[in-house]
C-alpha positions as CSV (number, residue, x, y, z in Angstrom):
1,M,-213.4,176.3,-99.3
2,T,-214.5,179.9,-99.8
3,Q,-211.9,182.7,-99.5
4,Y,-213.5,185.5,-97.5
5,E,-212.8,189.1,-97.8
6,V,-213.7,189.7,-94.2
7,V,-214.6,187.3,-91.4
8,G,-216.0,188.8,-88.1
9,I,-216.1,187.2,-84.7
10,G,-218.5,188.8,-82.2
11,N,-221.6,188.7,-80.1
12,A,-224.6,187.5,-82.1
13,V,-227.3,189.8,-80.7
14,V,-230.9,190.3,-82.0
15,D,-231.5,194.1,-82.0
16,V,-235.1,194.9,-81.0
17,I,-235.8,198.5,-81.9
18,S,-238.7,200.6,-80.7
19,H,-239.5,204.4,-80.5
20,A,-240.2,205.9,-77.1
21,D,-240.3,209.2,-75.3
22,D,-238.6,210.3,-72.2
23,T,-241.6,209.6,-70.0
24,F,-241.6,206.0,-71.2
25,L,-237.9,205.7,-70.3
26,N,-238.5,207.2,-66.8
27,D,-241.5,205.0,-66.1
28,N,-239.6,201.9,-67.0
29,G,-236.3,202.8,-65.2
30,I,-234.3,203.1,-68.5
31,E,-231.3,205.4,-68.3
32,K,-231.2,207.5,-71.4
33,G,-228.3,207.5,-73.8
34,I,-226.3,204.6,-72.4
35,M,-226.0,200.8,-72.7
36,Q,-227.0,198.8,-69.7
37,L,-226.4,195.1,-69.2
38,I,-229.5,193.4,-67.8
39,E,-230.6,190.0,-66.6
40,R,-232.9,187.6,-68.3
41,D,-236.0,188.5,-66.3
42,R,-235.5,192.2,-67.0
43,A,-235.0,191.5,-70.7
44,E,-238.2,189.6,-71.0
45,S,-240.1,192.4,-69.1
46,L,-238.7,195.2,-71.3
47,Y,-239.4,193.2,-74.5
48,A,-243.0,192.9,-73.5
49,T,-243.3,196.7,-73.1
50,M,-242.0,197.5,-76.6
51,Q,-244.5,198.8,-79.2
52,D,-244.1,198.3,-82.9
53,R,-241.0,196.2,-82.4
54,L,-238.5,195.9,-85.3
55,Q,-236.0,193.0,-85.1
56,T,-232.8,192.8,-87.0
57,P,-229.6,190.7,-86.5
58,G,-227.1,192.8,-84.6
59,G,-224.0,192.9,-82.5
60,S,-221.3,195.4,-83.2
61,V,-219.1,193.3,-85.5
62,A,-222.1,191.6,-87.0
63,N,-223.4,195.0,-88.0
64,T,-220.0,195.7,-89.6
65,I,-220.0,192.4,-91.5
66,A,-223.5,193.0,-92.7
67,G,-222.4,196.5,-94.0
68,I,-219.4,195.0,-95.8
69,G,-221.6,192.3,-97.4
70,A,-224.1,195.0,-98.5
71,L,-221.2,196.7,-100.2
72,G,-220.5,193.6,-102.3
73,L,-217.8,191.6,-100.5
74,S,-217.8,188.0,-99.5
75,T,-218.2,187.7,-95.7
76,A,-218.6,185.3,-92.8
77,F,-219.6,185.8,-89.2
78,I,-218.8,183.6,-86.2
79,G,-221.0,183.9,-83.2
80,R,-223.3,181.8,-80.9
81,V,-227.1,181.7,-80.9
82,R,-229.5,179.3,-79.2
83,D,-231.8,177.1,-81.1
84,D,-234.8,179.2,-80.1
85,D,-237.1,181.6,-82.0
86,L,-234.7,184.5,-81.8
87,G,-231.7,182.3,-82.7
88,Q,-233.4,180.8,-85.7
89,F,-234.4,184.3,-86.8
90,Y,-230.9,185.5,-86.4
91,A,-229.3,182.7,-88.4
92,K,-231.8,182.9,-91.2
93,A,-231.6,186.7,-91.4
94,M,-227.8,186.7,-91.7
95,T,-228.0,184.0,-94.4
96,D,-230.7,185.8,-96.3
97,I,-228.5,188.9,-96.7
98,G,-225.6,186.8,-98.1
99,I,-223.4,186.3,-95.0
100,D,-222.0,182.9,-94.3
101,F,-223.3,182.3,-90.7
102,V,-220.7,179.7,-89.7
103,N,-222.2,178.4,-86.4
104,A,-225.4,176.3,-86.3
105,P,-227.8,177.4,-83.5
106,V,-226.9,175.6,-80.3
107,T,-229.3,173.0,-79.0
108,G,-229.5,172.4,-75.2
109,G,-228.1,174.6,-72.5
110,E,-229.8,177.2,-70.4
111,N,-229.0,180.6,-71.9
112,P,-231.2,181.9,-74.7
113,T,-230.2,183.9,-77.7
114,S,-228.8,187.4,-76.8
115,R,-230.9,190.4,-77.4
116,C,-230.6,194.2,-77.2
117,M,-233.7,196.3,-76.6
118,I,-233.0,199.7,-78.2
119,F,-235.3,202.6,-77.4
120,V,-235.0,205.6,-79.7
121,T,-236.3,208.9,-78.5
122,P,-237.4,211.8,-80.8
123,D,-234.0,213.5,-80.4
124,G,-232.3,210.5,-82.0
125,E,-230.7,209.3,-78.8
126,R,-230.5,205.6,-78.2
127,S,-231.0,203.9,-74.8
128,L,-229.8,200.3,-74.9
129,N,-230.6,197.4,-72.6
130,T,-228.7,194.3,-73.4
131,Y,-229.0,190.7,-72.3
132,L,-225.9,188.9,-73.3
133,G,-227.3,185.3,-73.1
134,I,-225.5,182.6,-75.0
135,S,-223.3,184.8,-77.2
136,T,-220.6,185.4,-74.5
137,G,-219.8,181.7,-74.3
138,L,-217.8,181.6,-77.5
139,T,-214.7,179.4,-77.3
140,S,-212.1,178.1,-79.8
141,D,-214.4,175.3,-80.6
142,D,-216.7,177.8,-82.2
143,V,-214.0,179.2,-84.5
144,P,-213.3,176.8,-87.5
145,Q,-209.6,177.2,-88.4
146,A,-210.6,176.5,-92.0
147,V,-212.6,179.7,-92.0
148,A,-210.2,181.8,-90.0
149,S,-207.2,180.8,-92.2
150,R,-209.1,181.9,-95.4
151,A,-209.9,185.4,-94.2
152,K,-208.2,188.3,-96.0
153,L,-209.2,190.4,-93.0
154,M,-210.3,189.2,-89.6
155,F,-212.3,191.6,-87.4
156,L,-212.7,190.9,-83.7
157,E,-215.2,192.4,-81.2
158,G,-213.7,193.7,-78.0
159,Y,-216.9,192.9,-76.0
160,L,-216.0,189.1,-76.2
161,F,-212.7,189.8,-74.4
162,D,-214.4,189.6,-71.0
163,H,-213.9,185.8,-70.8
164,D,-210.7,183.9,-70.9
165,A,-212.1,181.4,-73.4
166,G,-212.9,184.4,-75.7
167,K,-209.3,185.7,-75.4
168,T,-207.9,182.3,-76.4
169,A,-210.3,182.1,-79.3
170,F,-209.2,185.5,-80.5
171,R,-205.5,184.8,-80.3
172,E,-205.9,181.5,-82.2
173,A,-208.2,183.1,-84.8
174,A,-205.8,186.0,-85.4
175,R,-202.8,183.7,-85.8
176,A,-204.7,181.5,-88.2
177,A,-205.7,184.5,-90.3
178,T,-202.1,185.8,-90.3
179,A,-200.7,182.3,-91.2
180,G,-203.1,182.2,-94.1
181,G,-201.8,185.5,-95.5
182,G,-204.5,187.7,-94.0
183,M,-204.6,190.3,-91.3
184,A,-206.5,190.5,-88.0
185,G,-207.7,193.6,-86.2
186,I,-210.1,194.5,-83.4
187,A,-212.9,196.9,-82.6
188,I,-212.0,198.0,-79.0
189,S,-215.8,198.3,-78.3
190,D,-215.9,199.8,-74.8
191,P,-213.5,201.6,-72.5
192,F,-214.8,199.7,-69.5
193,C,-213.9,196.4,-71.1
194,V,-210.4,197.8,-71.7
195,E,-210.1,198.7,-68.0
196,R,-211.0,195.2,-67.0
197,H,-208.5,193.5,-69.4
198,R,-205.9,196.2,-70.3
199,D,-202.8,194.1,-70.2
200,D,-204.4,191.4,-72.3
201,F,-205.7,193.9,-74.8
202,L,-202.3,195.5,-75.2
203,A,-200.6,192.1,-75.6
204,L,-203.1,191.0,-78.3
205,I,-202.7,194.3,-80.2
206,E,-198.9,194.2,-80.1
207,N,-198.4,190.6,-80.8
208,D,-201.2,189.4,-83.1
209,L,-203.0,192.3,-84.7
210,G,-202.4,194.5,-87.7
211,Y,-205.0,197.2,-87.1
212,V,-207.2,198.5,-84.3
213,I,-210.3,200.7,-84.5
214,G,-211.7,202.6,-81.6
215,N,-213.1,206.0,-80.5
216,E,-211.2,208.5,-78.5
217,A,-212.3,207.2,-75.1
218,E,-211.4,203.6,-76.0
219,I,-208.0,204.5,-77.3
220,R,-207.3,206.6,-74.2
221,A,-208.4,203.8,-72.0
222,L,-205.6,201.5,-73.4
223,W,-203.0,203.8,-71.7
224,E,-204.9,205.2,-68.7
225,T,-204.6,208.8,-70.0
226,D,-206.9,211.7,-70.7
227,D,-204.6,212.8,-73.5
228,T,-205.9,211.5,-76.9
229,E,-202.7,212.5,-78.7
230,V,-200.5,210.6,-76.2
231,A,-202.7,207.5,-76.5
232,L,-202.7,207.6,-80.3
233,A,-198.9,207.9,-80.5
234,R,-198.4,205.0,-78.0
235,T,-200.9,202.8,-79.8
236,A,-199.2,203.5,-83.1
237,E,-195.9,202.3,-81.6
238,I,-197.3,198.8,-81.1
239,C,-199.8,198.4,-84.0
240,P,-199.2,199.0,-87.7
241,L,-202.5,200.9,-88.2
242,V,-204.6,202.8,-85.7
243,V,-208.1,204.2,-86.7
244,C,-209.6,206.6,-84.2
245,T,-213.1,207.9,-84.7
246,R,-213.8,211.3,-83.1
247,S,-217.5,211.9,-83.7
248,G,-218.0,215.4,-85.3
249,D,-214.2,216.0,-85.3
250,G,-213.6,213.3,-87.9
251,V,-211.3,210.4,-88.0
252,T,-207.5,210.1,-87.2
253,L,-205.4,207.4,-88.7
254,M,-201.9,206.6,-87.5
255,R,-199.5,204.4,-89.4
256,G,-196.1,204.5,-87.9
257,E,-195.1,208.1,-87.9
258,E,-197.6,209.0,-90.6
259,R,-200.8,210.7,-89.4
260,V,-203.9,211.5,-91.4
261,D,-206.8,213.6,-90.1
262,V,-210.0,213.3,-92.1
263,P,-212.8,215.8,-91.4
264,V,-216.5,215.0,-91.6
265,E,-219.6,217.0,-92.3
266,K,-221.4,217.5,-89.0
267,V,-225.1,216.5,-89.0
268,V,-227.9,216.1,-86.5
269,P,-228.5,212.4,-86.2
270,V,-232.0,211.0,-86.5
271,D,-230.9,207.7,-85.2
272,A,-227.2,206.9,-84.4
273,T,-227.7,203.2,-84.0
274,G,-224.8,201.4,-85.5
275,A,-223.0,204.5,-86.9
276,G,-219.6,203.4,-85.7
277,D,-220.2,199.9,-86.9
278,Q,-221.0,201.2,-90.4
279,F,-217.9,203.4,-90.5
280,A,-215.9,200.3,-89.8
281,A,-217.7,198.5,-92.7
282,G,-216.9,201.3,-95.1
283,F,-213.3,201.5,-94.0
284,L,-212.6,197.8,-94.1
285,T,-214.2,197.6,-97.6
286,A,-212.2,200.5,-99.0
287,W,-208.9,200.2,-97.2
288,P,-207.5,197.1,-99.1
289,R,-208.7,198.5,-102.4
290,I,-207.7,202.2,-102.2
291,V,-204.2,203.4,-102.3
292,T,-204.1,205.5,-99.2
293,S,-205.6,205.3,-95.7
294,R,-206.7,208.9,-96.1
295,H,-208.9,208.0,-99.1
296,A,-210.2,204.9,-97.4
297,A,-211.3,207.0,-94.4
298,R,-212.9,209.6,-96.6
299,W,-214.8,207.0,-98.5
300,A,-215.9,205.3,-95.3
301,T,-217.2,208.5,-93.7
302,S,-219.2,209.3,-96.9
303,A,-220.3,205.7,-97.4
304,R,-221.5,205.2,-93.8
305,P,-225.0,206.9,-94.1
306,R,-225.7,205.1,-97.4
307,S,-224.6,201.7,-96.1
308,S,-226.7,202.3,-92.9
309,A,-229.7,203.0,-95.1
310,T,-229.0,199.9,-97.2
311,L,-228.9,197.8,-94.1
312,A,-232.3,199.0,-92.8
313,R,-233.6,195.4,-93.1
314,A,-235.4,195.4,-89.7
315,R,-238.4,193.2,-89.6
316,K,-241.5,193.1,-87.5
317,P,-241.7,189.8,-85.6
318,R,-244.5,187.6,-86.8
């Protein structure tokens, strides 16, 4: 059985990317700059409006796993797709870029493969409309213990924490990775998800995880505070490593009482799609191999644009 450097568990979502202007967004009722969850009918309607569609396998943790694979590490991804056109595209695309896509497309059932329609305006802002489909139905049955136990690092996606079955799958996967000598961690993903499941998030972080990655809003949401410094300190009390991305203000790492602040070069983004996911890819690639967390974070912030460019494997649907 393969020993994986990193195994990810997350939503398997086909990203469908198109350029649009503000008039198009207004005409189609798309709220600029945010992610909106939509129903199946709305997803099919928006998909039909997209010009020059580019499709790529996505999902937050899946993006990170693809980035890690592009940087040369052995990876696997656990997620659910339907045995439909988009699901077959997703499974093949992940395999084609060297990722072990663990789960075969699901036959039967009602929900199709998840997809996220991403409209990018000339100012680089992204407006996301996501239909979650089959991916949110992940359970322990979808997580082979033989794979989880052979992960040096396990990376979990907070979005899947919205369902009790997903919570159970995460706990079991994290414990299997730890029992096999690895370490599990989580991308918090969204402050609203934290607000819905705060106690369970904190219990998982404290009892089963070795690291947590989130932005300032997500870290603050864990403790219902507007003070980032308080939230960082409290998270560091229950988790061995806390990584907080702070946009143009850089990255803060907390390990016990040790604190590292890593600055970044501010740039005007052309397209910020997946930027945080690729930071995580750079960090999780470098961290086990570089002596200090500071150097790993510096490497990750500089590697992020390059790995994003490397991952520009979007394809026009046939």
